[in-house]
C-alpha positions as CSV (number, residue, x, y, z in Angstrom):
1,M,-4.1,-16.8,-34.5
2,L,-1.5,-19.3,-35.3
3,H,-0.6,-19.2,-31.4
4,R,-4.3,-19.7,-30.6
5,L,-4.6,-22.8,-32.9
6,K,-1.5,-24.4,-31.4
7,L,-2.9,-23.8,-27.9
8,D,-6.1,-25.7,-29.1
9,T,-4.5,-28.3,-30.7
10,I,-2.5,-28.9,-27.5
11,K,-5.8,-28.8,-25.2
12,Y,-7.7,-31.1,-27.6
13,T,-4.8,-33.5,-28.0
14,A,-4.5,-33.8,-24.0
15,I,-8.1,-34.5,-23.8
16,A,-7.8,-37.4,-26.4
17,Q,-4.8,-38.8,-24.6
18,I,-6.6,-38.9,-21.2
19,N,-9.4,-40.7,-22.8
20,L,-7.1,-43.2,-24.5
21,Q,-5.4,-43.8,-21.1
22,N,-9.0,-44.3,-19.5
23,S,-9.8,-46.7,-22.1
24,L,-6.6,-48.7,-21.7
25,A,-7.7,-49.3,-18.1
26,Y,-10.8,-51.2,-19.1
27,A,-9.1,-54.0,-21.0
28,G,-12.1,-56.4,-20.5
29,E,-14.3,-54.1,-22.5
30,L,-11.7,-53.8,-25.1
31,A,-11.6,-57.5,-25.4
32,Y,-15.3,-57.9,-25.5
33,R,-15.5,-55.6,-28.5
34,S,-12.9,-57.5,-30.4
35,I,-14.6,-60.6,-29.8
36,F,-17.9,-59.1,-31.0
37,M,-15.7,-58.2,-34.1
38,V,-14.6,-61.5,-34.8
39,V,-18.0,-63.3,-34.3
40,I,-19.8,-60.6,-36.7
41,L,-17.0,-61.3,-39.3
42,Y,-17.1,-65.1,-38.9
43,V,-20.7,-64.8,-39.5
44,F,-20.2,-62.8,-42.7
45,V,-17.5,-65.0,-44.0
46,Q,-20.0,-68.1,-43.7
47,L,-22.7,-65.9,-45.4
48,W,-20.5,-64.8,-48.2
49,R,-18.9,-68.1,-48.7
50,A,-22.3,-69.7,-49.0
51,T,-23.3,-66.7,-51.6
52,Y,-20.4,-67.7,-53.8
53,R,-20.9,-71.2,-53.9
54,A,-24.7,-70.7,-54.6
55,V,-24.0,-68.4,-57.4
56,G,-21.2,-70.7,-58.7
57,T,-18.7,-68.0,-59.8
58,D,-15.5,-66.8,-58.3
59,T,-16.4,-63.1,-58.6
60,I,-19.6,-61.0,-57.9
61,A,-19.8,-57.6,-59.1
62,G,-16.2,-57.7,-59.9
63,L,-15.2,-58.5,-56.3
64,T,-13.7,-62.0,-55.2
65,L,-14.6,-63.6,-51.9
66,R,-11.4,-62.2,-50.5
67,D,-12.1,-58.8,-51.6
68,T,-15.5,-58.8,-50.4
69,L,-14.3,-60.0,-46.9
70,W,-11.4,-57.5,-46.7
71,Y,-14.2,-54.8,-47.5
72,L,-16.2,-56.0,-44.5
73,V,-13.1,-56.0,-42.3
74,M,-12.7,-52.4,-43.1
75,T,-16.4,-51.3,-42.8
76,E,-16.9,-53.3,-39.4
77,T,-13.9,-51.8,-38.1
78,L,-15.0,-48.2,-38.8
79,I,-18.7,-49.0,-37.4
80,L,-17.6,-50.7,-34.2
81,S,-14.8,-48.0,-33.6
82,K,-16.9,-45.0,-34.2
83,L,-17.5,-42.1,-31.9
84,R,-20.7,-42.4,-29.7
85,F,-21.4,-39.2,-28.0
86,A,-24.9,-38.1,-28.9
87,N,-26.4,-40.0,-25.9
88,K,-23.9,-38.6,-23.6
89,M,-25.0,-35.0,-24.9
90,S,-28.5,-36.1,-24.1
91,E,-27.7,-37.4,-20.7
92,E,-26.1,-33.8,-20.0
93,V,-29.1,-32.0,-21.0
94,K,-31.3,-34.2,-18.9
95,D,-29.3,-34.3,-15.5
96,G,-28.3,-30.7,-16.0
97,S,-24.4,-31.2,-16.0
98,L,-24.5,-29.6,-19.2
99,A,-24.3,-26.3,-17.4
100,Y,-21.0,-27.5,-15.6
101,T,-19.7,-28.8,-19.0
102,I,-20.5,-25.9,-21.4
103,S,-18.9,-23.1,-18.9
104,R,-15.5,-24.8,-19.3
105,P,-12.9,-23.1,-21.7
106,Y,-13.3,-25.1,-24.9
107,N,-15.9,-25.6,-27.6
108,Y,-18.5,-28.1,-26.3
109,L,-18.5,-30.1,-29.5
110,L,-14.8,-30.3,-30.2
111,Y,-14.2,-31.5,-26.7
112,H,-16.6,-34.4,-27.3
113,W,-14.7,-35.0,-30.7
114,A,-11.3,-34.9,-28.8
115,Y,-12.7,-37.3,-25.9
116,G,-14.0,-39.6,-28.3
117,L,-11.1,-39.5,-30.6
118,G,-8.9,-41.1,-28.3
119,D,-11.1,-44.1,-27.5
120,T,-11.9,-44.3,-31.4
121,L,-8.3,-44.7,-32.5
122,L,-7.4,-47.4,-29.8
123,R,-10.8,-49.1,-30.9
124,L,-9.8,-49.0,-34.7
125,G,-6.3,-50.6,-34.2
126,I,-7.8,-53.3,-31.9
127,N,-10.8,-54.1,-34.1
128,F,-8.6,-54.0,-37.4
129,A,-6.2,-56.4,-35.7
130,A,-8.8,-58.8,-34.6
131,G,-10.5,-58.8,-38.1
132,T,-7.3,-59.2,-39.8
133,L,-6.2,-62.2,-37.8
134,L,-9.6,-64.0,-38.4
135,V,-9.9,-63.0,-42.3
136,T,-6.1,-63.7,-43.0
137,A,-6.7,-67.3,-41.4
138,L,-10.0,-67.9,-43.4
139,V,-9.4,-66.4,-46.7
140,G,-5.7,-65.2,-47.0
141,P,-4.0,-62.0,-46.6
142,M,-5.4,-58.7,-47.5
143,P,-4.8,-57.6,-51.2
144,F,-2.6,-54.7,-50.7
145,N,-1.7,-52.0,-53.4
146,P,0.3,-49.2,-51.9
147,V,-1.2,-46.5,-54.2
148,Y,-4.5,-46.9,-52.5
149,T,-2.9,-46.3,-48.8
150,L,-3.3,-42.4,-48.9
151,P,-6.9,-42.5,-50.4
152,L,-7.6,-45.2,-47.8
153,I,-6.5,-43.0,-45.0
154,V,-8.2,-39.8,-46.2
155,S,-11.5,-41.9,-46.8
156,I,-11.3,-42.9,-43.0
157,A,-10.7,-39.6,-41.7
158,L,-13.4,-38.0,-43.8
159,A,-15.8,-40.9,-42.6
160,L,-14.8,-40.1,-39.0
161,V,-15.8,-36.3,-39.7
162,L,-19.0,-36.9,-41.2
163,D,-20.1,-39.4,-38.7
164,F,-18.8,-36.8,-36.1
165,C,-21.1,-34.1,-37.8
166,I,-24.2,-36.5,-38.0
167,E,-23.6,-37.5,-34.2
168,G,-23.3,-34.0,-33.2
169,L,-26.5,-32.9,-34.9
170,I,-28.2,-35.9,-33.2
171,G,-26.8,-34.8,-29.9
172,L,-27.7,-31.4,-30.2
173,S,-31.3,-32.3,-30.8
174,A,-31.3,-33.2,-27.3
175,F,-31.9,-29.5,-26.5
176,V,-35.4,-29.7,-28.2
177,T,-36.2,-33.6,-27.7
178,E,-34.3,-34.3,-24.4
179,D,-33.8,-38.0,-25.3
180,V,-32.0,-39.0,-28.5
181,G,-31.9,-42.8,-27.9
182,S,-34.6,-43.5,-30.5
183,V,-32.8,-41.3,-33.2
184,Q,-29.4,-42.7,-32.2
185,L,-30.7,-46.3,-32.6
186,I,-32.0,-45.7,-36.1
187,Y,-28.7,-44.0,-37.1
188,S,-26.7,-46.8,-35.8
189,K,-28.7,-49.6,-37.4
190,F,-28.7,-47.6,-40.7
191,L,-24.8,-47.5,-40.5
192,F,-24.7,-51.2,-39.6
193,I,-26.7,-52.2,-42.7
194,L,-24.9,-50.1,-45.2
195,A,-21.7,-51.3,-43.8
196,A,-22.7,-54.9,-44.6
197,C,-23.9,-54.2,-48.3
C-alpha cells in the first residue's frame, strides 16, 4: 500500500511538473494575468480609500485600510490562480477525447488536479508578488504575525482542495449536460464577488 502511494505521488508530481514547465513557456500569458491582478487591485485600492474617507474613520469592522487591502491581495491571488478544469472536462466529453484520456493508467480527477496544480502554484507566486508590489507601494507592507503563517498555509491548501472538488463536480456534470460553461461562469462570478466582500 505504501509503495503504491509512493508511485502515485511520483506520477502525479511528474504531471504537475510538466504543466509547470509548459506554463513557464508562455511568459506573455503569465504577464497578462499579473497585469490584470494589478489593475483589479488598483481599482480596489481606490474604492476602499474612498470608502474609508467617506465613513471618516480609520477602521471599518475592525479593519484598517491596510488590513483590508492585504486581505484583498490574498483573496484575489487565490481567485485568479485557482484550478480551472471543468471546461476542459466538458470539451473532452464533447469531442470524444475522453475515451483516450480515461483509458490512461491514472485517476481521471487526480490527473486534472495534478495537471492544474503546476500552473496554479506558479500563478499563486506571480500574482502574489504583483499584488504585494502594488499594495506595498500604495499602503505599506503587509501586517505580518508569524503565528498566523501555518493557519494561512493550511487555509489556502484547504481552499484549493474545496475548489477542486466543486470544479470536479461541475466538470463531471458534463456527462449529463455536455456543456458546463454556464455553470462554470456562475461559479467563477460567485467566487469573484465573495473575494471582494
